N, C-alpha and C positions, 0 to 999 in steps of 0.2 A: 168906739175906740177899737173894738175887735175888727170891724170892717177896715179901718185904716191900717191896722197891723197886717191883716191878710193881704191887702192890696200892696202894701210895701214889700211883703215877702214875694208876691208874684212878680212885681217889677224887678226886684233884685235877682230872682232866678232867671228872668228873661234877659236881663242885661248880662248876666254871667254867661248865658248860652250864646249871646251875640258876640261877646268878647272871645269866647272859645272858638267860634266859627271864624272870626277875623284872624285869630292867631293861626288857625289851621291853613287858611288861605295865604297868609303871609309866609308861612313855612314852605308851602308848595311853590310860591313865587320865588323864594330864595333858592329852592332846589333847582329850578330851571336856570336861574342866573348862574348858580355854581357849576352846573353841567356845561354851560357855554364857556365859563372861565377856565374850567379844566381842559377842555378841548383846545382852546386858544393857547393856554399855557404850555401844553405838550408840544405843539408845533413851534412855539416861540423858543423853547429850550433847544430843540433840534437845530433851528436856524441860527440861534446865537452860538451854539457849539461849532457849527460849520463856519460861521464868520470868525470866531476866535481862532480856529485852527487853520484858516486860510492864509497863506503867505502874501496873497495879492488881493486884499480886500479893497473894493472900489468905493465903499461907503462906510459910514460909522454904524454905531449901534442903532440909531434911529432908522436907517435904511433896512437893517436886518429885521427890526420889529415891523416895519411896513410890509416887508416880504412875508413875514409870518402871518400878518393879518390878511394879506391877499390870498395866501394858500388856504387859510381857514375859510374864506369866502368861496374859493374854488371848490373846496370839499362840499359845499352846500349847493353846488350847481351853478354858481355865478361864472360868467365869462370874463376872463382877465384880458387886458390890453397892454401890450409892451410898446410904449411909444418910441423908445430909442432903438432903432434898427439901422442897418447899413444903408438901406434904400430910403430911409426917412419916412416910410409909410408905416403907421402903427400896425402891429401884427397881433391878431387875437390868439388867445390860448384857451381852447374850450374842452380839451380832453381832461376829464376829471379822474384822478386816481381813486379807484374804488376802495382800495385798502384804507385810504385816508378818510373816506366817507364813513367807513365802519365805526370809527371812533366817536363822532358826535351822535350817530344813531344809537350806539350802545349806551352812551351817557344819558341821553334824554329818555330812553326806554327805562333805564333803572330809576331815574328820578320820578317819573310819572307813576311807576309801579309802587315805589316806596311811599309816595304822597298819599295813596289811598289806604295804606295800612293804618289800623286804629292806633292812636297814641293815647297814653294815659292823661286824663284831664282835658282832652280835646275831642270835639265831635268829629266823626268821620265825614270826609268830603264825598260829594256825589261824583259820578264819573265825569259829567260835563264840567263841574267845578275844578276837578283835578286837572283835566285836559287844558282848560283855558288858562289856569294860573301857571302851570309849568311851562307851557308854550309861551305865555306872555313874558315871563321872566327871561326865557332864552332869547326871544326876539328883541327885548330891550337891549341886551348886550350886543346882539347882532347889529342893531341900528347904530350903536356907538362904533362898532368895528367898521362899518361901511363908511361912516364919516371920517374915521381916522385913516383908512386906506386910500383915500382920494389923492393925497399928496405924495404917494410913494412911487417907486419905479414901476410898479405894476398897478394900474388903475382898473376900475370897474365902471360899468354903466350903472348909474344909480337906479334908474327905472327898472332895468332888467334884473338887477340884483334884488330890488324890493319885491319883485314878483316871484323870484325863484327861492329866495332865502327861507320863507315860511314853510316850504314843502317838507323839508327834512324834519324840523322839530315837531310839526303838527302830526305827521304820519307816525313818527317814532313815539310821541306821547300817546297817540291813540292806541298803538300796539301795547304799550305798558298798561294803560287803563283797561284795555280788554282782557289782558292776562290777570290783572288784579281783581277784576270782576268775576272771575271764574270761567273765562272763555265762553261766554254765551253765544249760541249760534242762532237762536230764534229770530232776532232782528234781521240777520242776513238771510235766513231761509224764507222769511215772509216777503222779501223783496225779489226773490227768484221765482220765475214761473214754474209751476208744477211742484214746488217744494213748500208751499204755504201750509201753515198750521191748520188743523181741522176746525170746523165751525163750532160755535158754542153749543149747538143743538145735538152734536154727536154724543154718543155714549162716552163716559169718562174713560173706561178701559180701552175702548177702540181708539179714541183720540190719543191717549197716551202711547199706545202701541204704534200708531201711525207716526206720531211725532218722533218716537225713538228710532223707528226705521229710517225716517228721512234724515234725522241727525246722524245716524250711523253712515248712511250713504254719502252725506256731505263730507264727513270726516275722511272716508275712504277716498273720495275724489281729491280732496286737498292733499292728503298724504301721498297719493300716487303722483299728482302733479309735481309736488315738491321733490319726490324721489327722482322723477324723470328729469327735472331741471338740474338736480345735483349730478346725475350721471352724465348729462350732456356737458355741463361745465367741467366736470372731472375729465371727460374724454378730450375736451378742448385743451385743458392744461397738459394732459399727457402728450398731445400732439406738439404743443409749444416746446415742452422740455425735450422731447425727442428731436425736434428740429434744431434746437440750440446745441444739443450734443452732436448732431450731424454737421452743423456749421460752427463748430467750436473755434476754429481758427479765425473766422471772420468776426465772431462775437468778441474774442479776446483783442483783436486789433482795434475794433471800435471802442472798446472799453479803455484801452490805454491811450487812444487818441483824444478822448474827451478830457482827461485830466492827467496831469503829470505828478502832482503831489498826492500823498496818501489821504489828506483830508478831502480833496476833490473826488478821489476814487471812492471814498466812503459815501460821499453825497450821491454820486452816480449809482452806487450799489443800493442805497436806500430808495432812490427814485425808481430803480428797476423793480425792487420788491413791491413798492406801492402800486406800480403799474402791472404787476403780474396778474391780478384778477382781470384787468382789462384785456390782457393777452389771452387769458383763458376764454373770455367771451368771443374774441376774434377767432380763436381756434374752433370754437363751437360753430360759429357762423360759417367758417371755412368747411367744416365737415358736413354741414347741412346743404351746401351747394352754392348759395349766393356769394359767399366769400366776403371780402372786405376791400375797401378802396385805399390805395396809397397815392392819393392825389386825384386830380380831375381826369387823368388820362390812363390810369393803371388800375386794374382789378385783379385780385388774386383769388382763384377758385381751384378746386381739385383737378378740373379738366385742363386748365391752362392758366398762364399768367400773361395777360394782355397789356400792352402799352408799357412805356418806360416809367418805372416807379420812382417817385421822388422820395428817396430815403435819406433822411439826415443821419449822421453817425450816432447810432444808439445800439446798445447790445441786444435788446429785444427785437429790433428790426432786422438784425442780422440773420434771424431764423426764417425770413421770408424766402420761399423758393425762387430759383432763378427764372428769368423770363423764358417762355416757351411752352409747349404742350405738356400736359401732365404725364406722369408715369404710373406704373402699377403701385408704387409706394404711395403716391398721392391719392390714387383711387381708393386705396384701402382705408382712407379716412371715413368712407361711408359706413364703416362698421360702428362708428360712434352713434349716429342717429338710429341705426338698426338696434343697437343695444338699449338705447333710450326707449324705443317703442316696446321692446320686450320687457323692460323693467316696469313700465306703466301697466302692461298687461298682467304681469306677475303680482304686483301690489294690489291690483283690483281683484284678480281671481282668487287670491289667497283668503279673501274675505267673502267674495261672492259664491265660491264653491270650495269650501275647505275640505281637505281630504278625509277627515274622520267624522264628518257631520252626516246627518240624515239627508236623504234626497229632497225631502220637503223643505229643508232649511236653505237649500241652495237658491240663488237668485235665478230668475228666468233669463233666457238669452237676450231678451230686449233690455232688461235692467242692466245686465252685464255690459252689453254693447254701449248703452247710454252712459254708464258710469265711466267706462274707458274713454269714450269720446270726450266727455267733459274734462277728464283728467288730462287728455292730450291738449285740449284747448287751454286749460290752465297753464300747462307747461309752455305752450306757445306764447301766452301773454307774458309770463315771467321772462322768457328768453328775449322777447321783443323789447321789454322794458330795460333789461340789462344791456341790450345792444344799443339802445338810445343813450344810455348813460356812459357806455364805454367809448364812444366815438366823439368826434368834434373837430373843429378846425385847429390847425397848428401854425397857421400863418396865412399869408395872402397868396393869390394867384393859384398855383398848382396844389398848395397845401390847405386849401379851404375845405376839402372833403378828405377826411381821414377816419377810417374805421368802417364798420359794417353799416348797411342801410337797415334800419330797425324794422320797417314793415316787410321787406323782403325776407329778413331773417324769421320774423314771426309767421309768415305764410308757409315758409319751408318747414319750420318746426311743426306747424299744425298738420301739414301733409304727411310728414314722416311719422309722427306719433299716432295720428288717427289711422293712417293707411296700414301701419304695421301693428299697432296696439290692439285695435278692435278685432281683426281676424285671429291674432294670436290669443287674445283672451277667450274668444269663442272656441278655438281649438282646444285650449287647455281645459276649459269648462267641460266640453264634450268628452275629452279623454278621462277626466276625473269621474264624470258621471258614468262613463262606460265601465270603468274599473269597479265602481260601486255597484253597477247593475250586475256585473259578473260575480261579484262577491255575494250579492243578495241571492242570485240564482244558485250559486254553490251552496249557500246556507239552506235554501229551500230543498235542494236535492239531498243534502245531508239529513234534514228533518224527515223527508219522505223515506230515505233509506233506514233511518232509525225506526220509523213506524213499521216498515215492512219487516225488518228484522224482529221487531217485537211481536208482530203477527205470526211470523214463522215460528218463533220460540213458543208462543201460545199453542199453535197447532201441534208442534212436536210434543209439548207437555200433555195436551189432550190425547194425542195418539198413545203416548206412554201409559196414561191412566186407563184408556180403553183396553190396551194390551194386558195390563195388570189384572183388570177385572175378568178378561177372558181366560187368563191363566188360572185365576181362582175358580172360575166356573168349571174349567176342565178338570182341575184337581178334585172338585166336589163330585163331578160325575164319575171320576175314577174311583173315589172312595165309596160312592154309592153303588157302583157296579152296574148301573144302567143309565141310559140317557133319555128316559121317557119324559122326565120333568123338563129337561132342557128343550125337548121338542115341543112342549106346550107353550104357545105364545104368551099366555098369562103368566106362566112360571118363568119364562125367559125374561120378562120385564121386571121381575122381582129383583130387589137388591141382593148382592151376593151373600149377605148374612141371613137372608130368608131362604137361601137355597143350600144351606149347610145340611150335612147328613142328618143331624138330630132335629132339624126343622121339617123334615120331609112329611112327617105325620100331620103336623099342623097345616102344611101346604095342601095335603090331600083333603083334610077337613074343610079348609077354606074353599077348596074347589067344589065340594058338594054343597056348601052353604050358599045361600043367595048372595050374589055379588053386589056390594054396595059401592056406589061411586065414591072414589076418594077425592073427586074434584067438585063436590057440592059447594064448598065455600070458595072455590077458586074462580075468579072472574073469567068470563069467556075471552077468547083472543080477539084481535081486531076484525077478523073476518066472520065473527059470530059463532065459530065452532068451539066445542069443548076441548080443553087441552087433553093430550093423550094420556098423561099420567100426572100424579100429584108432584108438586115441586119438591116435596120432602117426605120423609117417613120417620116413624118412631120405632126404636128398638123395643121389643117386648120386655116386660119387667118380670114375668114368671120364669122360673128356672134360672134366675140370674146368678144364683150362687151354686148352681150345679157344677160338678167338677168338669164335666165334658165341655160345658159352656166356657168355664174359665180357661180350660186348656185351649179351646178354639180362639178365645180372645188373646191369650198369650202368644199363640202361633201367628196371629195377624200382626200383633205389635212387633214380634221378632222379625217377621218378613219386612215390615215397614222400616225397621231400624237398620236394615242391611246386614243382619246377622250379629249385631252387637249384643243382643239380649241372649241370656243363657236359656237352656231348655227348661221346660216346665218341670218342677220337682215331681219325682215319681210318687205315685200313691203308696201309702203304707200297705204292707202285705196283709191280706185277709186270711183268716184261719180257714183251713180246708174243711169242708163238711164231712161229717162222720159217715153218712150214708152215701149212696151213689150220686152221681152227678144229677143235679136238679136242672130242670129245664129253665132256660133263661126267660125272664119276663118279656113277653112280646109287646113291642111298641105299637101304638095305634097307627100302623102304616099300611099302605096299600099292599095287597098280596103280591109277592114277587113271583114271576114265572119260574117253575121248577126247571132245573136244567135237565136236558135230555140224557137218559142213561147211556153211557158209552158202551159200545159192544165189548163183551168180555172175551178175553183171549182164551182159546181152547186150552184146557188144563188136562194134565194126566190123571188118570183115576188113582185115588189114594187107597191105601190099604183099609180093610174093614175095621181094624181096631181103631184107627184114627177117626173113621166115620162114626163109630159108636161113641167115641169121646165127644 
């Protein structure tokens, strides 16, 4: 009975987990379908509003919805065909408004990212499961839109649309899943040569450091490539806006010629805004050199505009320069790719050789050049992809080719970014390392100067000490009245307190006594010789409380204090002896030489009475 109950519990928990997983997959599928519906509904609202406000509508609400469906497919890269033309030949429309593409890309990205977030009571989906379910729900709605748009005024090629439609939702869903998974770079690095992860046999610490360094370099390369592409597109947009301002009269005339009612003008304005990113890509290709095509017989470059351009009346096309050779203003467009290369170099060097880092932390010249070249290649790939999306046919005959040639634009972007970015990165790196080297040398010079000043200070202090000792010796000699002891080498080596006047007797006794080496316990020097004198000496303890000794110590302390000490207190007066003067006790000192008698001056003879006295 227990086994049956345990088995039933296990089966119920397994079934609950399966139901939770099925519910999570269903929710992700519905997220994808909802993203497709929101994008389609946004375009339908704009088209229906334009249809309602139009005073001369050629079709009903069904035609407006068919046009909205066709525009939604055009935003996914499908090529539309307009069968009703004046010549009777169906005209293709392949120029995809990039601003319209941004809407479905953002919706699918958000749906796939939110599908991987953990929900209460439901298991979390895997990355592959979230990608497949979100993209599957989106493509299901897309298939229904393809079928619906076949009977409208703008039709599509079913096979070509089936091949192009999955590109946008799959790539957008993959980006959302990658971000939701924490932006892992290891699978990408393992597929690139030279950036593979270390083998399992490597040390754990070394492998982690190598992986971290490679990941950091990959991030720097992607960031630099993205910054370069952004600067290039921004420069192209500046060129377009500047040319529109320069040709403002022609742009206004074409704008008024396309629509007379305000509803039509609003529609033309919205279409111009939707094509503004395309115009920025065209301006970037123009600045790079290859330019763009305005039909099969006209090419627009900074150097010249060759051939007659097939220009339909449209405000953005009014910014195209006139036919003929280029001028200094058009040649100045080369500043845009120049600035792009410098931007890639700056974003690379700011990590490869930061200004406040140690020299050992800077990348080598080879690593810096390689990272800059890879960033330039990434910028070229992004530019070529955008150029391929920004162009396309606008009709038949001369309008079959319209926009930049993607591979020429990519090659030109690679040449500009690598040719300018790599030398600029190496120069900036060398300049920063030169500044750092000069700073290091200045720091070393300052340290040497400090050491030299400290040595000079020590020498000066030692000199002052020697001078003070010599002054004390001179004072002692003056007080003693003779310089015989100072002439003795053994006495000269004695400390100054051993050469005081009241120590002269002891010095004489020591001179007569057998000399005992004071260096018996001192180890010999490196050359094996005995040291010249003992490293230290002791003050004698006898006569320590003698008044003369105290007075001498007090005088030494007063001299060391700079005169802050008071004089030694005078001795109390001693009573005078009753008898005549007694001879002073003689100290055990060496006999002093008697001074020579000075010659007496001749004196006058004194009276005899005084002589008798």
